[in-house]
Structures are given as structure tokens and as C-alpha cells.
C-alpha positions as CSV (number, residue, x, y, z in Angstrom):
1,X,10.6,-33.3,20.2
2,X,10.2,-30.1,22.2
3,X,12.2,-28.1,19.8
4,X,10.0,-29.3,16.9
5,X,6.8,-28.4,18.6
6,X,8.3,-25.1,19.4
7,X,9.4,-24.5,16.0
8,X,5.9,-25.4,14.6
9,X,4.3,-23.0,17.0
10,X,6.8,-20.1,16.0
11,X,6.1,-20.8,12.3
12,X,2.4,-20.6,12.9
13,X,2.8,-17.4,14.8
14,X,5.1,-15.9,12.2
15,X,2.6,-16.6,9.4
16,X,-0.2,-15.1,11.3
17,X,1.9,-11.9,12.1
18,X,2.9,-11.6,8.5
19,X,-0.5,-12.0,7.2
20,X,-2.0,-9.4,9.6
21,X,0.8,-7.1,9.0
22,X,0.1,-7.3,5.2
23,X,-3.6,-6.9,5.7
24,X,-3.0,-3.6,7.7
25,X,-0.4,-2.2,5.1
26,X,-3.0,-3.0,2.3
27,X,-5.8,-1.3,4.4
28,X,-3.7,1.8,4.9
29,X,-2.4,2.3,1.3
30,X,-5.9,1.8,0.0
31,X,-7.4,4.5,2.3
32,X,-8.7,7.6,0.5
33,X,-6.6,9.8,2.9
34,X,-3.3,8.0,2.0
35,X,-4.0,8.1,-1.7
36,X,-4.8,11.8,-1.5
37,X,-1.8,12.7,0.5
38,X,0.5,10.8,-1.7
39,X,-1.0,12.3,-4.9
40,X,-0.6,15.7,-3.3
41,X,3.1,15.1,-2.5
42,X,3.7,13.9,-6.0
43,X,1.9,16.9,-7.5
44,X,4.1,19.4,-5.6
45,X,7.3,17.6,-7.1
46,X,6.1,17.3,-10.6
47,X,4.6,20.0,-12.9
48,X,3.0,19.2,-16.2
49,X,3.2,22.1,-18.4
50,X,0.0,23.6,-19.6
51,X,-2.2,21.7,-17.1
52,X,-3.9,23.1,-14.2
53,X,-3.0,22.1,-10.7
54,X,-6.5,20.7,-10.2
55,X,-6.3,18.5,-13.2
56,X,-2.7,17.5,-12.3
57,X,-4.1,16.4,-8.9
58,X,-6.9,14.3,-10.4
59,X,-4.3,12.6,-12.7
60,X,-1.9,11.8,-9.8
61,X,-4.8,10.5,-7.6
62,X,-5.6,8.1,-10.5
63,X,-2.0,7.0,-10.9
64,X,-1.7,6.5,-7.2
65,X,-5.0,4.5,-7.2
66,X,-3.6,2.2,-9.9
67,X,-0.4,1.7,-8.1
68,X,-2.0,0.8,-4.6
69,X,-4.2,-1.7,-6.6
70,X,-1.1,-3.4,-8.1
71,X,0.4,-3.4,-4.5
72,X,-2.7,-5.0,-3.1
73,X,-2.4,-7.6,-5.7
74,X,1.1,-8.4,-5.1
75,X,0.5,-8.6,-1.4
76,X,-2.4,-11.1,-1.7
77,X,-0.4,-13.5,-3.8
């Protein structure tokens, strides 16, 4: 009986920790600072010929925004 109660408590704690951790991850990847930093790192690695660095940055920021929205949707399921 004690083991069943303890197992139930552990399961509830685990679910709470996973839920809170997921929320923190989503909040972090949805922050403007993270999106800009990631887009900048991508921009440094990829060069699109005949496109200015400023326009590349805008493009990669939009790509990162799209990906982070998809990740958020996956985590919330």
C-alpha cells in the first residue's frame, strides 16, 4: 500500500516537473533574444548569393520564428 501511494506521488511530481520544464523551454525559445541570436548564427553560416546581409537576417529571423512556433505546438500537445 505504501509503495502504491509513493508511486502515485512520484508520478504527480514527475508530471508537474515535465510540464514546468516544457513551459520554461517554450518561453525561452519564443523570446526575441533567442530568436535573434539563433538567426544571427544561421546567417553567419549560410550565405545567400545576391542578397544583402540585412535581408538575409530578416529572412532567417522569420524562419526561426516559424520553427519555434512549430516546436511550441509540439510541446503543448
